[in-house]
A tleap script that builds the chain and sets N, CA, C and O, in Angstrom:
source leaprc.protein.ff14SB
mol = sequence {
  NMET GLU HIE GLY SER VAL THR ASP THR THR
  ALA SER THR PHE SER ILE MET GLU GLU ASP
  HIE THR LEU ALA ASN SER ALA ARG PHE VAL
  LEU ASN GLN ASP PRO ARG VAL ALA PHE CYS
  GLY TYR SER ILE PRO HIE PRO ALA ASP LYS
  LYS VAL ASN ILE ARG VAL GLN THR THR GLY
  ASP PRO ALA LYS ASP VAL LEU LYS ASP ALA
  LEU GLN ASP LEU MET VAL MET CYS GLN HIE
  VAL ARG GLU THR LEU ASP ASN ALA VAL ALA
  ASN HIE ARG ALA THR LYS ALA GLU GLN MET
  GLY ILE ASP ARG CLYS
}
set mol.1.N position { 123.611 159.104 75.383 }
set mol.1.CA position { 124.838 159.773 75.064 }
set mol.1.C position { 125.974 159.083 75.817 }
set mol.1.O position { 125.840 158.744 76.993 }
set mol.2.N position { 127.070 158.884 75.134 }
set mol.2.CA position { 128.223 158.217 75.731 }
set mol.2.C position { 129.286 159.254 76.086 }
set mol.2.O position { 129.629 160.122 75.284 }
set mol.3.N position { 129.796 159.136 77.316 }
set mol.3.CA position { 130.898 159.986 77.761 }
set mol.3.C position { 132.066 159.058 78.062 }
set mol.3.O position { 131.938 158.159 78.893 }
set mol.4.N position { 133.172 159.252 77.419 }
set mol.4.CA position { 134.315 158.392 77.666 }
set mol.4.C position { 135.503 158.836 76.851 }
set mol.4.O position { 135.446 159.815 76.108 }
set mol.5.N position { 136.554 158.114 77.001 }
set mol.5.CA position { 137.789 158.410 76.300 }
set mol.5.C position { 137.729 157.860 74.876 }
set mol.5.O position { 137.157 156.797 74.630 }
set mol.6.N position { 138.316 158.587 73.962 }
set mol.6.CA position { 138.380 158.122 72.579 }
set mol.6.C position { 139.372 156.972 72.456 }
set mol.6.O position { 139.194 156.080 71.626 }
set mol.7.N position { 140.417 156.993 73.282 }
set mol.7.CA position { 141.455 155.968 73.192 }
set mol.7.C position { 141.136 154.723 74.012 }
set mol.7.O position { 141.591 153.632 73.667 }
set mol.8.N position { 140.365 154.859 75.087 }
set mol.8.CA position { 140.029 153.710 75.937 }
set mol.8.C position { 138.531 153.433 75.846 }
set mol.8.O position { 137.730 154.113 76.487 }
set mol.9.N position { 138.158 152.440 75.054 }
set mol.9.CA position { 136.731 152.128 74.871 }
set mol.9.C position { 136.197 151.173 75.935 }
set mol.9.O position { 135.017 150.823 75.917 }
set mol.10.N position { 137.058 150.750 76.862 }
set mol.10.CA position { 136.621 149.784 77.873 }
set mol.10.C position { 135.939 150.440 79.065 }
set mol.10.O position { 135.399 149.735 79.917 }
set mol.11.N position { 135.945 151.754 79.151 }
set mol.11.CA position { 135.304 152.458 80.261 }
set mol.11.C position { 134.535 153.654 79.724 }
set mol.11.O position { 135.103 154.533 79.075 }
set mol.12.N position { 133.248 153.677 79.998 }
set mol.12.CA position { 132.402 154.780 79.533 }
set mol.12.C position { 131.255 155.006 80.504 }
set mol.12.O position { 130.851 154.113 81.248 }
set mol.13.N position { 130.748 156.223 80.470 }
set mol.13.CA position { 129.531 156.565 81.193 }
set mol.13.C position { 128.474 156.905 80.152 }
set mol.13.O position { 128.719 157.691 79.238 }
set mol.14.N position { 127.306 156.310 80.299 }
set mol.14.CA position { 126.218 156.505 79.355 }
set mol.14.C position { 125.099 157.273 80.049 }
set mol.14.O position { 124.632 156.869 81.113 }
set mol.15.N position { 124.673 158.376 79.448 }
set mol.15.CA position { 123.548 159.152 79.968 }
set mol.15.C position { 122.311 158.769 79.180 }
set mol.15.O position { 122.293 158.852 77.952 }
set mol.16.N position { 121.283 158.353 79.890 }
set mol.16.CA position { 120.041 157.938 79.255 }
set mol.16.C position { 118.934 158.857 79.767 }
set mol.16.O position { 118.658 158.918 80.965 }
set mol.17.N position { 118.320 159.555 78.850 }
set mol.17.CA position { 117.275 160.518 79.194 }
set mol.17.C position { 115.920 159.821 79.331 }
set mol.17.O position { 115.686 158.752 78.767 }
set mol.18.N position { 115.046 160.458 80.092 }
set mol.18.CA position { 113.672 159.986 80.302 }
set mol.18.C position { 113.605 158.599 80.934 }
set mol.18.O position { 112.690 157.825 80.650 }
set mol.19.N position { 114.580 158.287 81.793 }
set mol.19.CA position { 114.573 157.012 82.514 }
set mol.19.C position { 114.846 157.266 83.988 }
set mol.19.O position { 115.244 158.364 84.377 }
set mol.20.N position { 114.627 156.234 84.808 }
set mol.20.CA position { 114.822 156.377 86.245 }
set mol.20.C position { 115.414 155.087 86.821 }
set mol.20.O position { 116.028 154.299 86.101 }
set mol.21.N position { 115.221 154.886 88.123 }
set mol.21.CA position { 115.798 153.719 88.803 }
set mol.21.C position { 115.336 152.392 88.202 }
set mol.21.O position { 116.069 151.404 88.260 }
set mol.22.N position { 114.148 152.354 87.634 }
set mol.22.CA position { 113.606 151.101 87.113 }
set mol.22.C position { 114.531 150.501 86.064 }
set mol.22.O position { 114.930 149.342 86.178 }
set mol.23.N position { 114.870 151.268 85.061 }
set mol.23.CA position { 115.779 150.768 84.023 }
set mol.23.C position { 117.209 150.679 84.536 }
set mol.23.O position { 117.899 149.690 84.287 }
set mol.24.N position { 117.655 151.701 85.247 }
set mol.24.CA position { 119.059 151.765 85.665 }
set mol.24.C position { 119.439 150.598 86.582 }
set mol.24.O position { 120.487 149.981 86.395 }
set mol.25.N position { 118.609 150.300 87.553 }
set mol.25.CA position { 118.931 149.215 88.476 }
set mol.25.C position { 118.850 147.857 87.782 }
set mol.25.O position { 119.652 146.966 88.064 }
set mol.26.N position { 117.886 147.699 86.877 }
set mol.26.CA position { 117.777 146.453 86.126 }
set mol.26.C position { 118.992 146.259 85.212 }
set mol.26.O position { 119.541 145.161 85.128 }
set mol.27.N position { 119.402 147.318 84.538 }
set mol.27.CA position { 120.585 147.248 83.665 }
set mol.27.C position { 121.839 146.965 84.488 }
set mol.27.O position { 122.692 146.177 84.077 }
set mol.28.N position { 121.948 147.602 85.639 }
set mol.28.CA position { 123.106 147.368 86.517 }
set mol.28.C position { 123.165 145.911 86.938 }
set mol.28.O position { 124.236 145.304 86.932 }
set mol.29.N position { 122.020 145.345 87.304 }
set mol.29.CA position { 121.974 143.946 87.709 }
set mol.29.C position { 122.463 143.031 86.590 }
set mol.29.O position { 123.311 142.168 86.815 }
set mol.30.N position { 121.925 143.220 85.380 }
set mol.30.CA position { 122.303 142.367 84.249 }
set mol.30.C position { 123.784 142.563 83.904 }
set mol.30.O position { 124.495 141.596 83.630 }
set mol.31.N position { 124.234 143.801 83.920 }
set mol.31.CA position { 125.652 144.068 83.618 }
set mol.31.C position { 126.575 143.388 84.628 }
set mol.31.O position { 127.608 142.835 84.248 }
set mol.32.N position { 126.218 143.424 85.883 }
set mol.32.CA position { 127.076 142.812 86.909 }
set mol.32.C position { 127.114 141.293 86.824 }
set mol.32.O position { 127.991 140.666 87.420 }
set mol.33.N position { 126.178 140.687 86.093 }
set mol.33.CA position { 126.202 139.238 85.879 }
set mol.33.C position { 127.168 138.848 84.764 }
set mol.33.O position { 127.548 137.683 84.645 }
set mol.34.N position { 127.561 139.818 83.955 }
set mol.34.CA position { 128.427 139.576 82.793 }
set mol.34.C position { 129.886 139.506 83.238 }
set mol.34.O position { 130.381 140.443 83.865 }
set mol.35.N position { 130.584 138.408 82.924 }
set mol.35.CA position { 131.988 138.284 83.345 }
set mol.35.C position { 132.918 139.296 82.667 }
set mol.35.O position { 134.047 139.488 83.118 }
set mol.36.N position { 132.465 139.938 81.605 }
set mol.36.CA position { 133.286 140.951 80.938 }
set mol.36.C position { 133.281 142.280 81.674 }
set mol.36.O position { 134.068 143.168 81.346 }
set mol.37.N position { 132.409 142.434 82.663 }
set mol.37.CA position { 132.262 143.697 83.379 }
set mol.37.C position { 133.117 143.694 84.642 }
set mol.37.O position { 132.982 142.825 85.504 }
set mol.38.N position { 133.999 144.685 84.730 }
set mol.38.CA position { 134.830 144.853 85.926 }
set mol.38.C position { 134.110 145.725 86.956 }
set mol.38.O position { 134.219 145.490 88.159 }
set mol.39.N position { 133.379 146.726 86.481 }
set mol.39.CA position { 132.634 147.621 87.366 }
set mol.39.C position { 131.410 148.142 86.631 }
set mol.39.O position { 131.457 148.426 85.434 }
set mol.40.N position { 130.318 148.262 87.366 }
set mol.40.CA position { 129.113 148.883 86.828 }
set mol.40.C position { 128.362 149.544 87.971 }
set mol.40.O position { 128.196 148.964 89.044 }
set mol.41.N position { 127.919 150.740 87.728 }
set mol.41.CA position { 127.114 151.453 88.707 }
set mol.41.C position { 126.304 152.514 88.000 }
set mol.41.O position { 126.531 152.814 86.828 }
set mol.42.N position { 125.359 153.076 88.725 }
set mol.42.CA position { 124.571 154.145 88.113 }
set mol.42.C position { 124.294 155.229 89.130 }
set mol.42.O position { 124.360 155.012 90.340 }
set mol.43.N position { 123.982 156.401 88.607 }
set mol.43.CA position { 123.591 157.518 89.459 }
set mol.43.C position { 122.498 158.307 88.761 }
set mol.43.O position { 122.355 158.283 87.538 }
set mol.44.N position { 121.740 159.003 89.581 }
set mol.44.CA position { 120.742 159.926 89.068 }
set mol.44.C position { 121.195 161.300 89.540 }
set mol.44.O position { 121.181 161.583 90.738 }
set mol.45.N position { 121.600 162.159 88.599 }
set mol.45.CA position { 122.195 163.437 88.974 }
set mol.45.C position { 121.314 164.294 89.886 }
set mol.45.O position { 121.817 164.923 90.816 }
set mol.46.N position { 120.013 164.323 89.629 }
set mol.46.CA position { 119.097 165.106 90.456 }
set mol.46.C position { 117.719 164.455 90.386 }
set mol.46.O position { 117.286 164.040 89.311 }
set mol.47.N position { 117.026 164.363 91.518 }
set mol.47.CA position { 115.713 163.692 91.508 }
set mol.47.C position { 114.696 164.317 90.550 }
set mol.47.O position { 113.790 163.627 90.083 }
set mol.48.N position { 114.832 165.591 90.258 }
set mol.48.CA position { 113.891 166.248 89.358 }
set mol.48.C position { 114.198 165.967 87.886 }
set mol.48.O position { 113.344 166.168 87.022 }
set mol.49.N position { 115.410 165.505 87.603 }
set mol.49.CA position { 115.800 165.203 86.226 }
set mol.49.C position { 115.462 163.759 85.897 }
set mol.49.O position { 115.757 162.853 86.677 }
set mol.50.N position { 114.847 163.544 84.749 }
set mol.50.CA position { 114.589 162.174 84.290 }
set mol.50.C position { 115.790 161.746 83.464 }
set mol.50.O position { 115.730 161.681 82.236 }
set mol.51.N position { 116.875 161.457 84.156 }
set mol.51.CA position { 118.123 161.095 83.490 }
set mol.51.C position { 118.921 160.186 84.420 }
set mol.51.O position { 118.993 160.423 85.626 }
set mol.52.N position { 119.516 159.147 83.847 }
set mol.52.CA position { 120.396 158.281 84.616 }
set mol.52.C position { 121.750 158.226 83.924 }
set mol.52.O position { 121.847 158.298 82.699 }
set mol.53.N position { 122.777 158.097 84.728 }
set mol.53.CA position { 124.136 157.880 84.224 }
set mol.53.C position { 124.548 156.474 84.620 }
set mol.53.O position { 124.537 156.129 85.801 }
set mol.54.N position { 124.909 155.666 83.641 }
set mol.54.CA position { 125.354 154.298 83.899 }
set mol.54.C position { 126.828 154.215 83.537 }
set mol.54.O position { 127.215 154.476 82.398 }
set mol.55.N position { 127.646 153.849 84.518 }
set mol.55.CA position { 129.093 153.715 84.317 }
set mol.55.C position { 129.420 152.251 84.105 }
set mol.55.O position { 129.025 151.401 84.904 }
set mol.56.N position { 130.143 151.950 83.028 }
set mol.56.CA position { 130.536 150.579 82.709 }
set mol.56.C position { 132.039 150.546 82.456 }
set mol.56.O position { 132.565 151.300 81.637 }
set mol.57.N position { 132.720 149.653 83.182 }
set mol.57.CA position { 134.139 149.398 82.940 }
set mol.57.C position { 134.280 147.903 82.689 }
set mol.57.O position { 133.793 147.080 83.465 }
set mol.58.N position { 134.950 147.568 81.598 }
set mol.58.CA position { 135.044 146.164 81.207 }
set mol.58.C position { 136.477 145.655 81.331 }
set mol.58.O position { 137.413 146.410 81.594 }
set mol.59.N position { 136.610 144.356 81.133 }
set mol.59.CA position { 137.930 143.722 81.201 }
set mol.59.C position { 138.655 143.743 79.869 }
set mol.59.O position { 139.779 143.252 79.766 }
set mol.60.N position { 138.017 144.314 78.837 }
set mol.60.CA position { 138.688 144.377 77.547 }
set mol.60.C position { 137.782 144.698 76.375 }
set mol.60.O position { 138.214 145.326 75.408 }
set mol.61.N position { 136.527 144.272 76.452 }
set mol.61.CA position { 135.574 144.539 75.368 }
set mol.61.C position { 135.110 145.997 75.437 }
set mol.61.O position { 135.142 146.604 76.507 }
set mol.62.N position { 134.685 146.557 74.315 }
set mol.62.CA position { 134.155 147.927 74.338 }
set mol.62.C position { 132.923 148.029 75.243 }
set mol.62.O position { 132.014 147.203 75.160 }
set mol.63.N position { 132.900 149.030 76.093 }
set mol.63.CA position { 131.800 149.210 77.042 }
set mol.63.C position { 130.469 149.369 76.320 }
set mol.63.O position { 129.440 148.896 76.804 }
set mol.64.N position { 130.480 150.019 75.186 }
set mol.64.CA position { 129.250 150.233 74.413 }
set mol.64.C position { 128.636 148.898 73.992 }
set mol.64.O position { 127.422 148.715 74.083 }
set mol.65.N position { 129.468 147.975 73.537 }
set mol.65.CA position { 128.974 146.659 73.112 }
set mol.65.C position { 128.437 145.848 74.288 }
set mol.65.O position { 127.426 145.157 74.170 }
set mol.66.N position { 129.125 145.943 75.416 }
set mol.66.CA position { 128.698 145.200 76.607 }
set mol.66.C position { 127.358 145.734 77.111 }
set mol.66.O position { 126.487 144.954 77.496 }
set mol.67.N position { 127.189 147.059 77.110 }
set mol.67.CA position { 125.915 147.646 77.526 }
set mol.67.C position { 124.797 147.230 76.564 }
set mol.67.O position { 123.697 146.886 76.997 }
set mol.68.N position { 125.080 147.262 75.281 }
set mol.68.CA position { 124.077 146.861 74.287 }
set mol.68.C position { 123.652 145.412 74.513 }
set mol.68.O position { 122.460 145.107 74.487 }
set mol.69.N position { 124.613 144.523 74.734 }
set mol.69.CA position { 124.296 143.110 74.996 }
set mol.69.C position { 123.443 142.963 76.255 }
set mol.69.O position { 122.486 142.189 76.275 }
set mol.70.N position { 123.796 143.710 77.305 }
set mol.70.CA position { 123.056 143.622 78.567 }
set mol.70.C position { 121.619 144.096 78.385 }
set mol.70.O position { 120.692 143.483 78.915 }
set mol.71.N position { 121.428 145.182 77.641 }
set mol.71.CA position { 120.072 145.685 77.427 }
set mol.71.C position { 119.244 144.727 76.571 }
set mol.71.O position { 118.034 144.604 76.766 }
set mol.72.N position { 119.893 144.053 75.626 }
set mol.72.CA position { 119.181 143.044 74.840 }
set mol.72.C position { 118.786 141.856 75.720 }
set mol.72.O position { 117.683 141.326 75.590 }
set mol.73.N position { 119.692 141.435 76.622 }
set mol.73.CA position { 119.365 140.361 77.570 }
set mol.73.C position { 118.202 140.769 78.464 }
set mol.73.O position { 117.319 139.960 78.750 }
set mol.74.N position { 118.202 142.023 78.905 }
set mol.74.CA position { 117.124 142.527 79.750 }
set mol.74.C position { 115.791 142.511 79.003 }
set mol.74.O position { 114.757 142.188 79.587 }
set mol.75.N position { 115.812 142.856 77.723 }
set mol.75.CA position { 114.580 142.799 76.916 }
set mol.75.C position { 114.044 141.376 76.833 }
set mol.75.O position { 112.836 141.162 76.928 }
set mol.76.N position { 114.935 140.400 76.656 }
set mol.76.CA position { 114.518 138.997 76.590 }
set mol.76.C position { 113.904 138.568 77.924 }
set mol.76.O position { 112.897 137.861 77.947 }
set mol.77.N position { 114.508 138.993 79.028 }
set mol.77.CA position { 113.970 138.656 80.346 }
set mol.77.C position { 112.577 139.254 80.533 }
set mol.77.O position { 111.673 138.589 81.041 }
set mol.78.N position { 112.410 140.498 80.126 }
set mol.78.CA position { 111.104 141.162 80.259 }
set mol.78.C position { 110.051 140.482 79.391 }
set mol.78.O position { 108.906 140.329 79.817 }
set mol.79.N position { 110.420 140.076 78.186 }
set mol.79.CA position { 109.476 139.370 77.310 }
set mol.79.C position { 109.067 138.044 77.932 }
set mol.79.O position { 107.900 137.660 77.854 }
set mol.80.N position { 110.013 137.338 78.552 }
set mol.80.CA position { 109.696 136.064 79.205 }
set mol.80.C position { 108.731 136.282 80.368 }
set mol.80.O position { 107.770 135.530 80.529 }
set mol.81.N position { 108.984 137.300 81.170 }
set mol.81.CA position { 108.097 137.595 82.300 }
set mol.81.C position { 106.707 137.938 81.794 }
set mol.81.O position { 105.712 137.483 82.358 }
set mol.82.N position { 106.627 138.730 80.741 }
set mol.82.CA position { 105.326 139.112 80.181 }
set mol.82.C position { 104.557 137.892 79.667 }
set mol.82.O position { 103.363 137.753 79.933 }
set mol.83.N position { 105.242 137.008 78.928 }
set mol.83.CA position { 104.599 135.802 78.413 }
set mol.83.C position { 104.116 134.908 79.550 }
set mol.83.O position { 103.014 134.362 79.494 }
set mol.84.N position { 104.946 134.761 80.582 }
set mol.84.CA position { 104.580 133.935 81.729 }
set mol.84.C position { 103.362 134.510 82.436 }
set mol.84.O position { 102.455 133.770 82.819 }
set mol.85.N position { 103.337 135.828 82.611 }
set mol.85.CA position { 102.194 136.478 83.254 }
set mol.85.C position { 100.931 136.323 82.414 }
set mol.85.O position { 99.870 135.982 82.938 }
set mol.86.N position { 101.045 136.573 81.121 }
set mol.86.CA position { 99.879 136.436 80.240 }
set mol.86.C position { 99.313 135.018 80.281 }
set mol.86.O position { 98.096 134.835 80.321 }
set mol.87.N position { 100.193 134.013 80.271 }
set mol.87.CA position { 99.737 132.616 80.340 }
set mol.87.C position { 99.064 132.321 81.679 }
set mol.87.O position { 98.042 131.636 81.725 }
set mol.88.N position { 99.631 132.832 82.757 }
set mol.88.CA position { 99.053 132.601 84.078 }
set mol.88.C position { 97.680 133.260 84.192 }
set mol.88.O position { 96.761 132.673 84.762 }
set mol.89.N position { 97.534 134.454 83.664 }
set mol.89.CA position { 96.240 135.141 83.701 }
set mol.89.C position { 95.213 134.368 82.871 }
set mol.89.O position { 94.078 134.178 83.307 }
set mol.90.N position { 95.608 133.927 81.685 }
set mol.90.CA position { 94.689 133.164 80.833 }
set mol.90.C position { 94.272 131.863 81.506 }
set mol.90.O position { 93.098 131.496 81.467 }
set mol.91.N position { 95.215 131.168 82.117 }
set mol.91.CA position { 94.898 129.916 82.825 }
set mol.91.C position { 93.974 130.173 84.009 }
set mol.91.O position { 93.045 129.404 84.257 }
set mol.92.N position { 94.227 131.247 84.732 }
set mol.92.CA position { 93.387 131.571 85.883 }
set mol.92.C position { 91.963 131.888 85.441 }
set mol.92.O position { 90.998 131.433 86.056 }
set mol.93.N position { 91.840 132.668 84.377 }
set mol.93.CA position { 90.502 133.008 83.876 }
set mol.93.C position { 89.764 131.772 83.389 }
set mol.93.O position { 88.562 131.631 83.617 }
set mol.94.N position { 90.484 130.873 82.715 }
set mol.94.CA position { 89.849 129.643 82.227 }
set mol.94.C position { 89.405 128.765 83.394 }
set mol.94.O position { 88.310 128.204 83.366 }
set mol.95.N position { 90.241 128.645 84.407 }
set mol.95.CA position { 89.909 127.840 85.585 }
set mol.95.C position { 88.725 128.445 86.324 }
set mol.95.O position { 87.821 127.727 86.750 }
set mol.96.N position { 88.731 129.756 86.475 }
set mol.96.CA position { 87.641 130.441 87.165 }
set mol.96.C position { 86.334 130.263 86.403 }
set mol.96.O position { 85.282 130.056 87.009 }
set mol.97.N position { 86.400 130.343 85.061 }
set mol.97.CA position { 85.196 130.170 84.240 }
set mol.97.C position { 84.643 128.752 84.376 }
set mol.97.O position { 83.429 128.563 84.450 }
set mol.98.N position { 85.527 127.759 84.408 }
set mol.98.CA position { 85.096 126.366 84.574 }
set mol.98.C position { 84.421 126.177 85.905 }
set mol.98.O position { 83.389 125.512 85.995 }
set mol.99.N position { 84.995 126.758 86.950 }
set mol.99.CA position { 84.429 126.598 88.286 }
set mol.99.C position { 83.050 127.237 88.391 }
set mol.99.O position { 82.196 126.771 89.145 }
set mol.100.N position { 82.839 128.299 87.633 }
set mol.100.CA position { 81.558 129.010 87.683 }
set mol.100.C position { 80.577 128.474 86.647 }
set mol.100.O position { 79.422 128.899 86.607 }
set mol.101.N position { 81.035 127.533 85.799 }
set mol.101.CA position { 80.161 126.954 84.792 }
set mol.101.C position { 79.908 127.870 83.617 }
set mol.101.O position { 78.864 127.783 82.971 }
set mol.102.N position { 80.861 128.756 83.332 }
set mol.102.CA position { 80.739 129.681 82.217 }
set mol.102.C position { 81.470 129.106 81.025 }
set mol.102.O position { 82.600 128.632 81.137 }
set mol.103.N position { 80.798 129.155 79.863 }
set mol.103.CA position { 81.417 128.650 78.632 }
set mol.103.C position { 82.146 129.807 77.955 }
set mol.103.O position { 81.502 130.705 77.413 }
set mol.104.N position { 83.489 129.800 77.978 }
set mol.104.CA position { 84.279 130.871 77.352 }
set mol.104.C position { 84.887 130.348 76.068 }
set mol.104.O position { 85.511 129.287 76.051 }
set mol.105.N position { 84.704 131.084 75.013 }
set mol.105.CA position { 85.297 130.705 73.753 }
set mol.105.C position { 85.863 131.886 73.074 }
set mol.105.O position { 86.415 131.765 71.981 }
savepdb mol mol.pdb
quit
């Protein structure tokens, strides 16, 4: 859910349900790398609530678009990490099998 001014689209607060510090801090990091972002921060209203509020203020672009771009960049980063991990695990298993003389196919 987006909370912000109808007339000023460059500053908004986004409430994301069923999320915690894991997504919020990662999104904040990616957003702060974007030169279009003037300010970004997040808060968790209450520890018992699974909800984060992410505040985005931009230098001119709509905050909604900047957040969407950042989350897409974060997805690409996560996919890269997953692929790298999967390849490393496969290589390790293959190396371990060779060392033990096991034929894996």
